C-alpha positions, 0 to 999 in steps of 0.5 A: 500500500505504501508503494502505491501511495508513493507512486501516486505521490510521485505522479502528482509531483511530476504533474505539478512540475509539468504544469508550472514548467512554462518559462517566463517571457524574460527567460525566453528572451535571455535564452534566445539572445544567448543563442543569437550571440553564439550564431551571430544572428538577431532575435525575432520575438513573436508575441502570440496566442493559440486562438489568434488567426493572424499569429498563425498566418505570421508563422505560416508566412515565415515558414513558407518555403519561399521565406524560411531559409532567410528567417532561419539564417538571419534570426533566432526566432522565439515565441511568447504566449500572451492573452490566453484565457480559460483552460489555456491561460496556463500557457501564458509566459509570465511577464509577457504582457509586461514586456508588451507594455514596456515597448508600448505594444500592450494595447495594439493586439497580436501578433506583435514582434520585436527584433533584438540584438544579442544584448537584448537591445530593441532594434525594431518592432512591428509598429509603424511610427511617424518618420524620425520617431523613436522606438519609445513612441507608440505607433500602429502595430502591423501584426502579421503584415498583409497590406502594402504599407505593412509589408513595406514596413516589414521589409524596411525593418528587415533591411535595417536589421539584417542583410536582405537580398533582392530575391529574399525581399521579393519572396517576402513581399509576395508571400506576405501580400498574399495574407490580405487575400 
């Protein structure tokens, strides 16, 4: 009987650990930046949720055969889960909403994305701002780029933060513009 109780106790402990083993948003960023330093890449952080159709489109577009090699070559890509509710709320990465707030993206919707360097410095994000405005200025979130101005902002950001050749630029433009269809 003691063995059975011990086995049940162990099973419950493992279940509790598994439920609380969701990494914090900050640990995801820190680990992605460490990996980016090793690989000489930038970090592309995507804030998303399971119910978000545009989040799925963002992932699908970045993983499309026409674009995937560019994104894999240029970035360590990481996801931070936010805004889950009900039985999926446990999937949220603790601190995710605080990071969105820190970068003026907490009222903008998802997906929201950020490009960081290996030292966790914000280089660019998914917000369109007036010309000359700093990253501290709240802009308009493009989320998953689909409209022409959103896609052009996305390409501008990619050009500013990575080496984007003409072939990759055209592939990204073509794929992301299809998101509006």
